[in-house]
N, C-alpha and C positions, 0 to 999 in steps of 0.2 A: 161975320159974327164970330168965327172960329178964332181969328187973330186976336179980338177984343176980348173974349171970355177966356181963352185957355190959361190966362195968368189969374184969370178974376175969380172963377168957379173952380172948386174943386172937385174931380171928378168929371169934369164935361168931355162929353163925346158928341161928336157929328158925325153925320152920316150922309152921303150925297148918293143919287141916282143918274144915271145917263139915260134920256130917252131913249124909245127904240128905234133901232134902224129902220128907214123907209122900205115900204114892200117895194118890190118891183112888179111890173106888169104881169112878168112869168108866174112869181110868188103868189099873187091873189086873184088872178083870172081864173075861171073855169071851176070845173067842180071832180073830185076823185072819187075812187071806190074806198068805202071804209067798211072792213070785215069785223066783226065782234068775234071773237075766235071761241068763248065759252057758248054764246048761244048759236052761234054760226049765220046770224045775222048779218046781212049785207045792205049798205047804204050810201046814197052819195050824198056828199058833203060838200060845202065850198072850202077851195082852197083858201088860204089868207084867214079865215076866221078860225078863232079858238074851237078846240076839239067839243070842249064840255058846252060851249053856246050851240055848236052845231049838233050836238046828241040831244040836247033839250028842246031844242027846234023840231026834232023828231019824236016828241015824247018820250026820250029815254032820261030818265034821272039817275044818272051816276053820280056815287059819293063823291062829296066836295065839302070845302069849307070855305078858306079867305076869297078865293077866286083872284088871288095876287100871284100865286106861285110860292107862297111863302109856308104855310101848314102841311103841304105834301098829301091832305086829306085824300085828293083827286089823283093819284098817281096807281098807274098802271104799267103792266110792261108790254115794250113793243115787241109782237113777233115779226114781222117785217115791215120795210117803207121807211121812208123819210119825212121827219117833222122840222119845222121851224121855231124856234124859241121866240116868240112874239116881243118879249123885251131887248133881248141881245141879237136878235138875227141868226144865231148860231143854227147851224145844219146838225142833225143829229140821225144818225141811221144805224147806229149797232144795235142788232139783236139783244132779247131779254134784258134790255135798261130800262129804266123807269122812264116814263114819260108824264109829266104834269099837264093832263089835259085842260086846264084852266088856261094855260100860258104857252101854250103849244097848238102850231096849225100846220096841216098836213102839207105835205109837197109833192108826194108820188101817193100813189093807191098804197093802203096801209093796212094792218091787221093786228089789232090791239087785244091783249090778254082782258078782255072786258065781257 
C-alpha cells in the first residue's frame, strides 16, 4: 500500500507496529510483591500481566486512559524494581523513571509512587 499510494496521495503517511516479544516462562510465571509507596499498601501481583490489570483485579482504580501506552495518563514513577514493556520486551529498572502501568509488567519486586 505504501509503494502504491506514496505517489498518488498527497501527504500519505503510514505507520507500522511490531508484535510484542513473547514472554519466556521466567518472565511470566509466578507473583511478585508490589508496594504502592503513597499508601504503603503491599500486594501480590502476577508477573507478566500489566500492572494496570493487576491493580484493577485487586479493586484499585488507578488513573488511566487509552490502555495502549499512548496517552500517558497511567504514568507513575518507579521507586524500585524492574518492569518489562509488554509491547517491546524492553526491561526497565531505573528509579524515578516513569512507568506506563497499562503496558508494563513487573519482573521483580516493585515499588511504585502510587
